[in-house]
N, CA, C and O atoms as a GROMACS GRO file, in nm:
protein
  624
    1UNK      N    1   0.005   2.838  -1.250
    1UNK     CA    2   0.075   2.756  -1.162
    1UNK      C    3   0.097   2.825  -1.028
    1UNK      O    4   0.140   2.940  -1.023
    2UNK      N    5   0.068   2.756  -0.920
    2UNK     CA    6   0.093   2.806  -0.781
    2UNK      C    7   0.180   2.715  -0.711
    2UNK      O    8   0.159   2.593  -0.714
    3UNK      N    9   0.283   2.769  -0.644
    3UNK     CA   10   0.375   2.695  -0.560
    3UNK      C   11   0.349   2.742  -0.414
    3UNK      O   12   0.357   2.862  -0.386
    4UNK      N   13   0.319   2.649  -0.322
    4UNK     CA   14   0.290   2.685  -0.184
    4UNK      C   15   0.340   2.570  -0.097
    4UNK      O   16   0.373   2.460  -0.141
    5UNK      N   17   0.343   2.607   0.036
    5UNK     CA   18   0.382   2.509   0.138
    5UNK      C   19   0.276   2.403   0.147
    5UNK      O   20   0.158   2.433   0.131
    6UNK      N   21   0.315   2.281   0.170
    6UNK     CA   22   0.221   2.170   0.192
    6UNK      C   23   0.176   2.177   0.339
    6UNK      O   24   0.246   2.233   0.424
    7UNK      N   25   0.060   2.121   0.367
    7UNK     CA   26   0.014   2.112   0.503
    7UNK      C   27   0.000   1.962   0.541
    7UNK      O   28  -0.026   1.881   0.451
    8UNK      N   29   0.015   1.924   0.663
    8UNK     CA   30   0.006   1.789   0.699
    8UNK      C   31  -0.120   1.717   0.667
    8UNK      O   32  -0.118   1.596   0.645
    9UNK      N   33  -0.234   1.789   0.662
    9UNK     CA   34  -0.367   1.732   0.630
    9UNK      C   35  -0.368   1.677   0.494
    9UNK      O   36  -0.449   1.587   0.469
   10UNK      N   37  -0.284   1.722   0.396
   10UNK     CA   38  -0.283   1.672   0.263
   10UNK      C   39  -0.179   1.568   0.234
   10UNK      O   40  -0.154   1.536   0.118
   11UNK      N   41  -0.116   1.512   0.339
   11UNK     CA   42  -0.010   1.415   0.319
   11UNK      C   43  -0.054   1.298   0.226
   11UNK      O   44   0.023   1.254   0.141
   12UNK      N   45  -0.173   1.251   0.245
   12UNK     CA   46  -0.221   1.129   0.165
   12UNK      C   47  -0.220   1.170   0.016
   12UNK      O   48  -0.184   1.090  -0.071
   13UNK      N   49  -0.263   1.300  -0.014
   13UNK     CA   50  -0.258   1.346  -0.160
   13UNK      C   51  -0.117   1.348  -0.209
   13UNK      O   52  -0.090   1.306  -0.322
   14UNK      N   53  -0.024   1.399  -0.126
   14UNK     CA   54   0.115   1.404  -0.167
   14UNK      C   55   0.174   1.258  -0.184
   14UNK      O   56   0.254   1.233  -0.273
   15UNK      N   57   0.132   1.170  -0.098
   15UNK     CA   58   0.171   1.027  -0.113
   15UNK      C   59   0.124   0.971  -0.244
   15UNK      O   60   0.198   0.898  -0.311
   16UNK      N   61  -0.002   1.004  -0.284
   16UNK     CA   62  -0.055   0.958  -0.412
   16UNK      C   63   0.019   1.012  -0.530
   16UNK      O   64   0.043   0.940  -0.627
   17UNK      N   65   0.056   1.144  -0.525
   17UNK     CA   66   0.142   1.202  -0.630
   17UNK      C   67   0.278   1.129  -0.642
   17UNK      O   68   0.326   1.099  -0.752
   18UNK      N   69   0.337   1.101  -0.527
   18UNK     CA   70   0.462   1.024  -0.523
   18UNK      C   71   0.451   0.890  -0.592
   18UNK      O   72   0.532   0.852  -0.677
   19UNK      N   73   0.346   0.820  -0.551
   19UNK     CA   74   0.321   0.678  -0.600
   19UNK      C   75   0.302   0.681  -0.753
   19UNK      O   76   0.363   0.602  -0.825
   20UNK      N   77   0.216   0.774  -0.801
   20UNK     CA   78   0.193   0.779  -0.941
   20UNK      C   79   0.314   0.807  -1.020
   20UNK      O   80   0.337   0.748  -1.126
   21UNK      N   81   0.394   0.902  -0.968
   21UNK     CA   82   0.518   0.946  -1.041
   21UNK      C   83   0.617   0.830  -1.048
   21UNK      O   84   0.679   0.807  -1.152
   22UNK      N   85   0.632   0.758  -0.935
   22UNK     CA   86   0.724   0.646  -0.930
   22UNK      C   87   0.681   0.538  -1.028
   22UNK      O   88   0.759   0.490  -1.111
   23UNK      N   89   0.550   0.500  -1.016
   23UNK     CA   90   0.495   0.391  -1.096
   23UNK      C   91   0.512   0.417  -1.245
   23UNK      O   92   0.542   0.327  -1.322
   24UNK      N   93   0.491   0.548  -1.284
   24UNK     CA   94   0.505   0.577  -1.429
   24UNK      C   95   0.648   0.599  -1.469
   24UNK      O   96   0.694   0.544  -1.569
   25UNK      N   97   0.721   0.682  -1.388
   25UNK     CA   98   0.856   0.729  -1.432
   25UNK      C   99   0.967   0.624  -1.412
   25UNK      O  100   1.068   0.626  -1.482
   26UNK      N  101   0.947   0.535  -1.316
   26UNK     CA  102   1.060   0.442  -1.293
   26UNK      C  103   1.042   0.307  -1.355
   26UNK      O  104   1.117   0.215  -1.324
   27UNK      N  105   0.948   0.292  -1.439
   27UNK     CA  106   0.921   0.161  -1.510
   27UNK      C  107   1.048   0.108  -1.581
   27UNK      O  108   1.071  -0.012  -1.585
   28UNK      N  109   1.127   0.198  -1.637
   28UNK     CA  110   1.245   0.148  -1.713
   28UNK      C  111   1.371   0.135  -1.626
   28UNK      O  112   1.476   0.091  -1.673
   29UNK      N  113   1.358   0.177  -1.493
   29UNK     CA  114   1.471   0.170  -1.402
   29UNK      C  115   1.472   0.060  -1.305
   29UNK      O  116   1.577   0.014  -1.262
   30UNK      N  117   1.346   0.012  -1.267
   30UNK     CA  118   1.332  -0.087  -1.163
   30UNK      C  119   1.233  -0.188  -1.207
   30UNK      O  120   1.146  -0.159  -1.289
   31UNK      N  121   1.244  -0.310  -1.154
   31UNK     CA  122   1.148  -0.421  -1.181
   31UNK      C  123   1.013  -0.390  -1.126
   31UNK      O  124   1.003  -0.320  -1.024
   32UNK      N  125   0.909  -0.437  -1.188
   32UNK     CA  126   0.770  -0.408  -1.146
   32UNK      C  127   0.742  -0.446  -1.006
   32UNK      O  128   0.677  -0.368  -0.936
   33UNK      N  129   0.787  -0.560  -0.960
   33UNK     CA  130   0.769  -0.602  -0.819
   33UNK      C  131   0.841  -0.512  -0.724
   33UNK      O  132   0.790  -0.496  -0.613
   34UNK      N  133   0.950  -0.452  -0.754
   34UNK     CA  134   1.025  -0.352  -0.670
   34UNK      C  135   0.937  -0.228  -0.664
   34UNK      O  136   0.914  -0.177  -0.554
   35UNK      N  137   0.888  -0.179  -0.774
   35UNK     CA  138   0.804  -0.058  -0.777
   35UNK      C  139   0.671  -0.079  -0.695
   35UNK      O  140   0.624   0.009  -0.623
   36UNK      N  141   0.618  -0.197  -0.711
   36UNK     CA  142   0.491  -0.231  -0.633
   36UNK      C  143   0.517  -0.219  -0.484
   36UNK      O  144   0.439  -0.155  -0.413
   37UNK      N  145   0.630  -0.280  -0.433
   37UNK     CA  146   0.662  -0.275  -0.295
   37UNK      C  147   0.694  -0.129  -0.248
   37UNK      O  148   0.660  -0.087  -0.137
   38UNK      N  149   0.760  -0.056  -0.336
   38UNK     CA  150   0.808   0.080  -0.307
   38UNK      C  151   0.691   0.181  -0.301
   38UNK      O  152   0.706   0.289  -0.242
   39UNK      N  153   0.578   0.148  -0.360
   39UNK     CA  154   0.467   0.239  -0.368
   39UNK      C  155   0.343   0.184  -0.306
   39UNK      O  156   0.243   0.173  -0.378
   40UNK      N  157   0.338   0.148  -0.179
   40UNK     CA  158   0.219   0.092  -0.116
   40UNK      C  159   0.111   0.200  -0.108
   40UNK      O  160   0.137   0.320  -0.100
   41UNK      N  161  -0.011   0.149  -0.110
   41UNK     CA  162  -0.128   0.243  -0.102
   41UNK      C  163  -0.128   0.310   0.034
   41UNK      O  164  -0.158   0.429   0.043
   42UNK      N  165  -0.097   0.235   0.141
   42UNK     CA  166  -0.102   0.294   0.276
   42UNK      C  167   0.026   0.372   0.305
   42UNK      O  168   0.137   0.320   0.301
   43UNK      N  169   0.004   0.503   0.334
   43UNK     CA  170   0.111   0.592   0.360
   43UNK      C  171   0.168   0.568   0.496
   43UNK      O  172   0.094   0.559   0.594
   44UNK      N  173   0.302   0.557   0.503
   44UNK     CA  174   0.364   0.548   0.638
   44UNK      C  175   0.344   0.684   0.712
   44UNK      O  176   0.351   0.789   0.648
   45UNK      N  177   0.320   0.682   0.843
   45UNK     CA  178   0.299   0.808   0.914
   45UNK      C  179   0.426   0.891   0.918
   45UNK      O  180   0.421   1.011   0.944
   46UNK      N  181   0.540   0.827   0.892
   46UNK     CA  182   0.664   0.909   0.887
   46UNK      C  183   0.663   1.010   0.768
   46UNK      O  184   0.731   1.113   0.769
   47UNK      N  185   0.582   0.974   0.665
   47UNK     CA  186   0.574   1.067   0.558
   47UNK      C  187   0.507   1.202   0.599
   47UNK      O  188   0.548   1.311   0.558
   48UNK      N  189   0.406   1.186   0.678
   48UNK     CA  190   0.336   1.308   0.729
   48UNK      C  191   0.437   1.391   0.815
   48UNK      O  192   0.434   1.514   0.813
   49UNK      N  193   0.521   1.326   0.887
   49UNK     CA  194   0.627   1.396   0.968
   49UNK      C  195   0.720   1.475   0.880
   49UNK      O  196   0.761   1.585   0.916
   50UNK      N  197   0.754   1.418   0.762
   50UNK     CA  198   0.837   1.494   0.666
   50UNK      C  199   0.770   1.627   0.629
   50UNK      O  200   0.835   1.732   0.620
   51UNK      N  201   0.639   1.618   0.606
   51UNK     CA  202   0.560   1.746   0.573
   51UNK      C  203   0.571   1.842   0.682
   51UNK      O  204   0.593   1.960   0.657
   52UNK      N  205   0.556   1.795   0.814
   52UNK     CA  206   0.562   1.882   0.925
   52UNK      C  207   0.695   1.938   0.949
   52UNK      O  208   0.705   2.057   0.976
   53UNK      N  209   0.803   1.859   0.940
   53UNK     CA  210   0.940   1.896   0.986
   53UNK      C  211   1.029   1.965   0.880
   53UNK      O  212   1.134   2.019   0.914
   54UNK      N  213   0.987   1.961   0.757
   54UNK     CA  214   1.076   2.013   0.648
   54UNK      C  215   0.992   2.115   0.562
   54UNK      O  216   0.869   2.113   0.559
   55UNK      N  217   1.070   2.201   0.496
   55UNK     CA  218   1.005   2.287   0.397
   55UNK      C  219   0.956   2.198   0.275
   55UNK      O  220   1.033   2.164   0.185
   56UNK      N  221   0.829   2.164   0.281
   56UNK     CA  222   0.765   2.073   0.184
   56UNK      C  223   0.670   2.153   0.097
   56UNK      O  224   0.574   2.213   0.145
   57UNK      N  225   0.699   2.151  -0.033
   57UNK     CA  226   0.614   2.237  -0.123
   57UNK      C  227   0.537   2.160  -0.226
   57UNK      O  228   0.575   2.049  -0.264
   58UNK      N  229   0.431   2.217  -0.272
   58UNK     CA  230   0.350   2.155  -0.380
   58UNK      C  231   0.326   2.262  -0.491
   58UNK      O  232   0.329   2.383  -0.472
   59UNK      N  233   0.302   2.202  -0.609
   59UNK     CA  234   0.261   2.285  -0.723
   59UNK      C  235   0.125   2.251  -0.753
   59UNK      O  236   0.090   2.133  -0.759
   60UNK      N  237   0.041   2.355  -0.772
   60UNK     CA  238  -0.099   2.336  -0.812
   60UNK      C  239  -0.111   2.378  -0.954
   60UNK      O  240  -0.041   2.468  -1.000
   61UNK      N  241  -0.204   2.311  -1.029
   61UNK     CA  242  -0.240   2.354  -1.162
   61UNK      C  243  -0.344   2.462  -1.148
   61UNK      O  244  -0.384   2.501  -1.039
   62UNK      N  245  -0.387   2.511  -1.268
   62UNK     CA  246  -0.479   2.627  -1.266
   62UNK      C  247  -0.615   2.594  -1.202
   62UNK      O  248  -0.690   2.686  -1.168
   63UNK      N  249  -0.647   2.468  -1.184
   63UNK     CA  250  -0.775   2.424  -1.115
   63UNK      C  251  -0.752   2.406  -0.965
   63UNK      O  252  -0.847   2.375  -0.893
   64UNK      N  253  -0.627   2.424  -0.917
   64UNK     CA  254  -0.602   2.406  -0.775
   64UNK      C  255  -0.569   2.265  -0.730
   64UNK      O  256  -0.565   2.235  -0.611
   65UNK      N  257  -0.544   2.176  -0.829
   65UNK     CA  258  -0.511   2.037  -0.801
   65UNK      C  259  -0.358   2.029  -0.776
   65UNK      O  260  -0.279   2.092  -0.846
   66UNK      N  261  -0.320   1.952  -0.680
   66UNK     CA  262  -0.176   1.925  -0.651
   66UNK      C  263  -0.124   1.834  -0.765
   66UNK      O  264  -0.176   1.726  -0.789
   67UNK      N  265  -0.021   1.883  -0.834
   67UNK     CA  266   0.037   1.804  -0.941
   67UNK      C  267   0.178   1.771  -0.929
   67UNK      O  268   0.229   1.687  -1.003
   68UNK      N  269   0.248   1.836  -0.833
   68UNK     CA  270   0.391   1.810  -0.810
   68UNK      C  271   0.423   1.843  -0.664
   68UNK      O  272   0.358   1.926  -0.600
   69UNK      N  273   0.527   1.773  -0.612
   69UNK     CA  274   0.566   1.791  -0.475
   69UNK      C  275   0.721   1.788  -0.470
   69UNK      O  276   0.788   1.747  -0.564
   70UNK      N  277   0.773   1.835  -0.356
   70UNK     CA  278   0.916   1.829  -0.330
   70UNK      C  279   0.946   1.892  -0.193
   70UNK      O  280   0.876   1.982  -0.147
   71UNK      N  281   1.052   1.841  -0.130
   71UNK     CA  282   1.090   1.903  -0.002
   71UNK      C  283   1.241   1.904   0.014
   71UNK      O  284   1.315   1.834  -0.055
   72UNK      N  285   1.282   1.990   0.108
   72UNK     CA  286   1.422   2.006   0.145
   72UNK      C  287   1.437   1.941   0.281
   72UNK      O  288   1.369   1.981   0.376
   73UNK      N  289   1.523   1.844   0.292
   73UNK     CA  290   1.552   1.783   0.422
   73UNK      C  291   1.658   1.871   0.485
   73UNK      O  292   1.774   1.877   0.443
   74UNK      N  293   1.610   1.940   0.590
   74UNK     CA  294   1.697   2.035   0.657
   74UNK      C  295   1.814   1.978   0.736
   74UNK      O  296   1.917   2.043   0.752
   75UNK      N  297   1.798   1.852   0.785
   75UNK     CA  298   1.900   1.788   0.856
   75UNK      C  299   2.012   1.734   0.765
   75UNK      O  300   2.130   1.743   0.799
   76UNK      N  301   1.973   1.677   0.648
   76UNK     CA  302   2.068   1.620   0.556
   76UNK      C  303   2.116   1.717   0.443
   76UNK      O  304   2.208   1.687   0.368
   77UNK      N  305   2.049   1.833   0.436
   77UNK     CA  306   2.076   1.931   0.328
   77UNK      C  307   2.058   1.867   0.197
   77UNK      O  308   2.141   1.883   0.108
   78UNK      N  309   1.949   1.792   0.181
   78UNK     CA  310   1.925   1.722   0.059
   78UNK      C  311   1.783   1.757   0.002
   78UNK      O  312   1.687   1.784   0.073
   79UNK      N  313   1.781   1.755  -0.130
   79UNK     CA  314   1.647   1.769  -0.200
   79UNK      C  315   1.582   1.635  -0.205
   79UNK      O  316   1.646   1.538  -0.245
   80UNK      N  317   1.456   1.626  -0.165
   80UNK     CA  318   1.390   1.497  -0.156
   80UNK      C  319   1.254   1.507  -0.224
   80UNK      O  320   1.188   1.611  -0.227
   81UNK      N  321   1.216   1.391  -0.279
   81UNK     CA  322   1.078   1.370  -0.318
   81UNK      C  323   1.022   1.473  -0.420
   81UNK      O  324   0.910   1.520  -0.403
   82UNK      N  325   1.097   1.505  -0.520
   82UNK     CA  326   1.039   1.588  -0.627
   82UNK      C  327   0.962   1.487  -0.720
   82UNK      O  328   1.022   1.404  -0.788
   83UNK      N  329   0.831   1.497  -0.718
   83UNK     CA  330   0.748   1.405  -0.800
   83UNK      C  331   0.644   1.489  -0.867
   83UNK      O  332   0.594   1.584  -0.809
   84UNK      N  333   0.610   1.454  -0.994
   84UNK     CA  334   0.516   1.515  -1.077
   84UNK      C  335   0.419   1.405  -1.126
   84UNK      O  336   0.459   1.296  -1.167
   85UNK      N  337   0.290   1.441  -1.120
   85UNK     CA  338   0.193   1.348  -1.181
   85UNK      C  339   0.227   1.327  -1.324
   85UNK      O  340   0.270   1.420  -1.392
   86UNK      N  341   0.208   1.201  -1.375
   86UNK     CA  342   0.238   1.178  -1.515
   86UNK      C  343   0.165   1.273  -1.612
   86UNK      O  344   0.224   1.319  -1.709
   87UNK      N  345   0.037   1.302  -1.584
   87UNK     CA  346  -0.040   1.390  -1.666
   87UNK      C  347   0.009   1.534  -1.667
   87UNK      O  348  -0.025   1.610  -1.757
   88UNK      N  349   0.088   1.569  -1.570
   88UNK     CA  350   0.146   1.712  -1.569
   88UNK      C  351   0.297   1.716  -1.598
   88UNK      O  352   0.362   1.820  -1.587
   89UNK      N  353   0.348   1.604  -1.632
   89UNK     CA  354   0.490   1.600  -1.668
   89UNK      C  355   0.528   1.690  -1.787
   89UNK      O  356   0.451   1.705  -1.882
   90UNK      N  357   0.647   1.750  -1.780
   90UNK     CA  358   0.693   1.829  -1.894
   90UNK      C  359   0.633   1.974  -1.900
   90UNK      O  360   0.651   2.045  -1.999
   91UNK      N  361   0.564   2.013  -1.795
   91UNK     CA  362   0.498   2.146  -1.797
   91UNK      C  363   0.570   2.244  -1.701
   91UNK      O  364   0.520   2.354  -1.675
   92UNK      N  365   0.684   2.206  -1.651
   92UNK     CA  366   0.762   2.298  -1.565
   92UNK      C  367   0.736   2.304  -1.416
   92UNK      O  368   0.791   2.387  -1.344
   93UNK      N  369   0.650   2.212  -1.372
   93UNK     CA  370   0.615   2.209  -1.233
   93UNK      C  371   0.742   2.166  -1.144
   93UNK      O  372   0.772   2.227  -1.042
   94UNK      N  373   0.806   2.065  -1.187
   94UNK     CA  374   0.925   2.018  -1.110
   94UNK      C  375   1.030   2.126  -1.108
   94UNK      O  376   1.093   2.147  -1.004
   95UNK      N  377   1.053   2.197  -1.216
   95UNK     CA  378   1.151   2.307  -1.220
   95UNK      C  379   1.114   2.416  -1.120
   95UNK      O  380   1.202   2.470  -1.052
   96UNK      N  381   0.986   2.448  -1.111
   96UNK     CA  382   0.938   2.553  -1.018
   96UNK      C  383   0.959   2.508  -0.879
   96UNK      O  384   1.007   2.586  -0.796
   97UNK      N  385   0.923   2.381  -0.847
   97UNK     CA  386   0.946   2.329  -0.710
   97UNK      C  387   1.095   2.331  -0.682
   97UNK      O  388   1.134   2.372  -0.572
   98UNK      N  389   1.178   2.291  -0.771
   98UNK     CA  390   1.330   2.295  -0.750
   98UNK      C  391   1.372   2.440  -0.712
   98UNK      O  392   1.445   2.464  -0.615
   99UNK      N  393   1.322   2.532  -0.794
   99UNK     CA  394   1.366   2.673  -0.776
   99UNK      C  395   1.328   2.721  -0.630
   99UNK      O  396   1.410   2.790  -0.569
  100UNK      N  397   1.213   2.687  -0.576
  100UNK     CA  398   1.170   2.724  -0.447
  100UNK      C  399   1.252   2.648  -0.342
  100UNK      O  400   1.289   2.707  -0.241
  101UNK      N  401   1.282   2.522  -0.363
  101UNK     CA  402   1.364   2.450  -0.270
  101UNK      C  403   1.509   2.500  -0.260
  101UNK      O  404   1.566   2.500  -0.151
  102UNK      N  405   1.566   2.541  -0.370
  102UNK     CA  406   1.700   2.601  -0.371
  102UNK      C  407   1.698   2.728  -0.297
  102UNK      O  408   1.788   2.754  -0.217
  103UNK      N  409   1.592   2.818  -0.322
  103UNK     CA  410   1.584   2.938  -0.246
  103UNK      C  411   1.568   2.916  -0.098
  103UNK      O  412   1.622   2.990  -0.017
  104UNK      N  413   1.496   2.816  -0.065
  104UNK     CA  414   1.479   2.775   0.081
  104UNK      C  415   1.613   2.735   0.136
  104UNK      O  416   1.649   2.778   0.246
  105UNK      N  417   1.689   2.656   0.064
  105UNK     CA  418   1.820   2.615   0.108
  105UNK      C  419   1.916   2.731   0.134
  105UNK      O  420   1.986   2.740   0.235
  106UNK      N  421   1.915   2.821   0.032
  106UNK     CA  422   1.999   2.942   0.048
  106UNK      C  423   1.953   3.029   0.172
  106UNK      O  424   2.035   3.086   0.244
  107UNK      N  425   1.820   3.036   0.192
  107UNK     CA  426   1.773   3.114   0.304
  107UNK      C  427   1.813   3.048   0.439
  107UNK      O  428   1.818   3.117   0.541
  108UNK      N  429   1.841   2.920   0.440
  108UNK     CA  430   1.887   2.848   0.555
  108UNK      C  431   2.034   2.838   0.560
  108UNK      O  432   2.084   2.757   0.639
  109UNK      N  433   2.109   2.912   0.482
  109UNK     CA  434   2.254   2.917   0.478
  109UNK      C  435   2.318   2.781   0.452
  109UNK      O  436   2.420   2.745   0.510
  110UNK      N  437   2.254   2.708   0.364
  110UNK     CA  438   2.304   2.577   0.323
  110UNK      C  439   2.396   2.595   0.204
  110UNK      O  440   2.350   2.637   0.098
  111UNK      N  441   2.533   2.562   0.218
  111UNK     CA  442   2.619   2.594   0.116
  111UNK      C  443   2.613   2.507  -0.010
  111UNK      O  444   2.654   2.550  -0.118
  112UNK      N  445   2.561   2.383   0.005
  112UNK     CA  446   2.538   2.295  -0.111
  112UNK      C  447   2.429   2.191  -0.073
  112UNK      O  448   2.414   2.152   0.043
  113UNK      N  449   2.357   2.149  -0.173
  113UNK     CA  450   2.257   2.046  -0.150
  113UNK      C  451   2.296   1.921  -0.230
  113UNK      O  452   2.367   1.925  -0.330
  114UNK      N  453   2.244   1.808  -0.175
  114UNK     CA  454   2.266   1.679  -0.241
  114UNK      C  455   2.133   1.615  -0.276
  114UNK      O  456   2.028   1.661  -0.230
  115UNK      N  457   2.137   1.514  -0.352
  115UNK     CA  458   2.015   1.430  -0.376
  115UNK      C  459   2.059   1.297  -0.432
  115UNK      O  460   2.171   1.282  -0.482
  116UNK      N  461   1.970   1.202  -0.422
  116UNK     CA  462   1.992   1.068  -0.485
  116UNK      C  463   1.889   1.058  -0.594
  116UNK      O  464   1.770   1.046  -0.566
  117UNK      N  465   1.935   1.062  -0.719
  117UNK     CA  466   1.849   1.055  -0.832
  117UNK      C  467   1.824   0.914  -0.885
  117UNK      O  468   1.918   0.836  -0.898
  118UNK      N  469   1.704   0.880  -0.915
  118UNK     CA  470   1.676   0.754  -0.982
  118UNK      C  471   1.730   0.771  -1.126
  118UNK      O  472   1.736   0.882  -1.178
  119UNK      N  473   1.767   0.659  -1.189
  119UNK     CA  474   1.820   0.668  -1.323
  119UNK      C  475   1.734   0.748  -1.421
  119UNK      O  476   1.790   0.816  -1.507
  120UNK      N  477   1.608   0.744  -1.414
  120UNK     CA  478   1.516   0.812  -1.504
  120UNK      C  479   1.512   0.965  -1.473
  120UNK      O  480   1.465   1.043  -1.555
  121UNK      N  481   1.559   1.006  -1.356
  121UNK     CA  482   1.555   1.148  -1.320
  121UNK      C  483   1.690   1.216  -1.325
  121UNK      O  484   1.698   1.338  -1.310
  122UNK      N  485   1.798   1.142  -1.346
  122UNK     CA  486   1.931   1.197  -1.343
  122UNK      C  487   1.951   1.312  -1.446
  122UNK      O  488   2.013   1.414  -1.414
  123UNK      N  489   1.899   1.295  -1.565
  123UNK     CA  490   1.919   1.399  -1.663
  123UNK      C  491   1.846   1.526  -1.627
  123UNK      O  492   1.899   1.635  -1.649
  124UNK      N  493   1.727   1.517  -1.574
  124UNK     CA  494   1.654   1.640  -1.523
  124UNK      C  495   1.741   1.716  -1.424
  124UNK      O  496   1.759   1.837  -1.440
  125UNK      N  497   1.795   1.651  -1.323
  125UNK     CA  498   1.878   1.719  -1.228
  125UNK      C  499   2.000   1.775  -1.288
  125UNK      O  500   2.042   1.884  -1.251
  126UNK      N  501   2.060   1.706  -1.381
  126UNK     CA  502   2.180   1.767  -1.451
  126UNK      C  503   2.145   1.899  -1.522
  126UNK      O  504   2.223   1.994  -1.525
  127UNK      N  505   2.023   1.901  -1.578
  127UNK     CA  506   1.980   2.021  -1.642
  127UNK      C  507   1.956   2.134  -1.538
  127UNK      O  508   1.966   2.252  -1.572
  128UNK      N  509   1.927   2.101  -1.418
  128UNK     CA  510   1.911   2.196  -1.313
  128UNK      C  511   2.042   2.235  -1.249
  128UNK      O  512   2.042   2.314  -1.155
  129UNK      N  513   2.160   2.181  -1.298
  129UNK     CA  514   2.287   2.221  -1.250
  129UNK      C  515   2.356   2.126  -1.158
  129UNK      O  516   2.471   2.149  -1.120
  130UNK      N  517   2.287   2.019  -1.122
  130UNK     CA  518   2.348   1.923  -1.037
  130UNK      C  519   2.450   1.843  -1.111
  130UNK      O  520   2.440   1.816  -1.231
  131UNK      N  521   2.557   1.802  -1.030
  131UNK     CA  522   2.667   1.726  -1.081
  131UNK      C  523   2.657   1.585  -1.021
  131UNK      O  524   2.632   1.570  -0.902
  132UNK      N  525   2.678   1.480  -1.103
  132UNK     CA  526   2.675   1.342  -1.053
  132UNK      C  527   2.814   1.319  -0.986
  132UNK      O  528   2.920   1.347  -1.043
  133UNK      N  529   2.807   1.267  -0.864
  133UNK     CA  530   2.923   1.235  -0.790
  133UNK      C  531   2.962   1.088  -0.805
  133UNK      O  532   3.080   1.057  -0.827
  134UNK      N  533   2.863   0.995  -0.793
  134UNK     CA  534   2.880   0.860  -0.816
  134UNK      C  535   2.755   0.786  -0.822
  134UNK      O  536   2.651   0.835  -0.779
  135UNK      N  537   2.760   0.662  -0.877
  135UNK     CA  538   2.646   0.572  -0.875
  135UNK      C  539   2.647   0.497  -0.743
  135UNK      O  540   2.753   0.457  -0.695
  136UNK      N  541   2.531   0.479  -0.686
  136UNK     CA  542   2.524   0.405  -0.556
  136UNK      C  543   2.400   0.319  -0.546
  136UNK      O  544   2.311   0.320  -0.631
  137UNK      N  545   2.400   0.246  -0.441
  137UNK     CA  546   2.274   0.167  -0.411
  137UNK      C  547   2.211   0.230  -0.290
  137UNK      O  548   2.277   0.244  -0.188
  138UNK      N  549   2.085   0.270  -0.298
  138UNK     CA  550   2.010   0.336  -0.190
  138UNK      C  551   1.923   0.225  -0.127
  138UNK      O  552   1.835   0.169  -0.192
  139UNK      N  553   1.949   0.194   0.002
  139UNK     CA  554   1.862   0.097   0.067
  139UNK      C  555   1.727   0.153   0.093
  139UNK      O  556   1.711   0.259   0.153
  140UNK      N  557   1.625   0.076   0.044
  140UNK     CA  558   1.485   0.118   0.054
  140UNK      C  559   1.410   0.012   0.141
  140UNK      O  560   1.396  -0.103   0.100
  141UNK      N  561   1.361   0.054   0.262
  141UNK     CA  562   1.286  -0.030   0.347
  141UNK      C  563   1.161  -0.070   0.279
  141UNK      O  564   1.124  -0.188   0.284
  142UNK      N  565   1.092   0.020   0.214
  142UNK     CA  566   0.965  -0.006   0.150
  142UNK      C  567   0.977  -0.100   0.030
  142UNK      O  568   0.896  -0.191   0.013
  143UNK      N  569   1.080  -0.076  -0.054
  143UNK     CA  570   1.099  -0.166  -0.168
  143UNK      C  571   1.163  -0.297  -0.130
  143UNK      O  572   1.164  -0.390  -0.211
  144UNK      N  573   1.214  -0.307  -0.012
  144UNK     CA  574   1.285  -0.425   0.036
  144UNK      C  575   1.404  -0.468  -0.046
  144UNK      O  576   1.431  -0.587  -0.064
  145UNK      N  577   1.474  -0.366  -0.096
  145UNK     CA  578   1.591  -0.386  -0.179
  145UNK      C  579   1.671  -0.262  -0.181
  145UNK      O  580   1.627  -0.160  -0.130
  146UNK      N  581   1.790  -0.267  -0.240
  146UNK     CA  582   1.874  -0.153  -0.272
  146UNK      C  583   1.833  -0.100  -0.411
  146UNK      O  584   1.824  -0.178  -0.505
  147UNK      N  585   1.809   0.030  -0.424
  147UNK     CA  586   1.770   0.090  -0.546
  147UNK      C  587   1.894   0.157  -0.609
  147UNK      O  588   1.966   0.230  -0.540
  148UNK      N  589   1.919   0.133  -0.736
  148UNK     CA  590   2.025   0.196  -0.805
  148UNK      C  591   1.992   0.344  -0.820
  148UNK      O  592   1.885   0.380  -0.870
  149UNK      N  593   2.084   0.430  -0.775
  149UNK     CA  594   2.063   0.579  -0.783
  149UNK      C  595   2.196   0.642  -0.815
  149UNK      O  596   2.300   0.576  -0.818
  150UNK      N  597   2.189   0.777  -0.838
  150UNK     CA  598   2.305   0.854  -0.861
  150UNK      C  599   2.314   0.967  -0.753
  150UNK      O  600   2.224   1.051  -0.742
  151UNK      N  601   2.426   0.965  -0.674
  151UNK     CA  602   2.442   1.069  -0.580
  151UNK      C  603   2.488   1.194  -0.658
  151UNK      O  604   2.581   1.191  -0.738
  152UNK      N  605   2.414   1.306  -0.629
  152UNK     CA  606   2.436   1.429  -0.701
  152UNK      C  607   2.451   1.544  -0.600
  152UNK      O  608   2.408   1.536  -0.486
  153UNK      N  609   2.514   1.652  -0.649
  153UNK     CA  610   2.537   1.770  -0.560
  153UNK      C  611   2.531   1.900  -0.640
  153UNK      O  612   2.560   1.902  -0.760
  154UNK      N  613   2.495   2.003  -0.576
  154UNK     CA  614   2.489   2.138  -0.633
  154UNK      C  615   2.536   2.236  -0.528
  154UNK      O  616   2.485   2.241  -0.416
  155UNK      N  617   2.636   2.316  -0.570
  155UNK     CA  618   2.688   2.420  -0.484
  155UNK      C  619   2.598   2.545  -0.493
  155UNK      O  620   2.562   2.590  -0.602
  156UNK      N  621   2.562   2.600  -0.379
  156UNK     CA  622   2.476   2.716  -0.378
  156UNK      C  623   2.565   2.842  -0.350
  156UNK      O  624   2.513   2.954  -0.344
   0.00000   0.00000   0.00000
């Protein structure tokens, strides 16, 4: 397993990992039409900007394929977009991405990080030490609805 910084030229690959992870992992949390709108094939250019502006990391399998992603939003002090391909789920990629993101936060003197977890991911984040603050609705422009999420925090 290799963890490295993402580069803007691979944003479409990262978008595909995101979409596959959401389509597979969120089936029990959101309606199919919501997921379909939330995961369009065409990547918004703002996604590439996230790769450029934030510490955005990928995990590669032993063949060099990107199988997981995640980034730290430096402005919001939040962990964002930790996604793993369904075929690579349960192999520790997301944990490794999280470890790198938390080190990145510490290196930026961020005292605590937050995230909004989908219902299917809440337990994973709890195992990583995050504490649920409250349930909330996250407005999603792509999904054209409010998504049920859990606001979580972790003191560093």
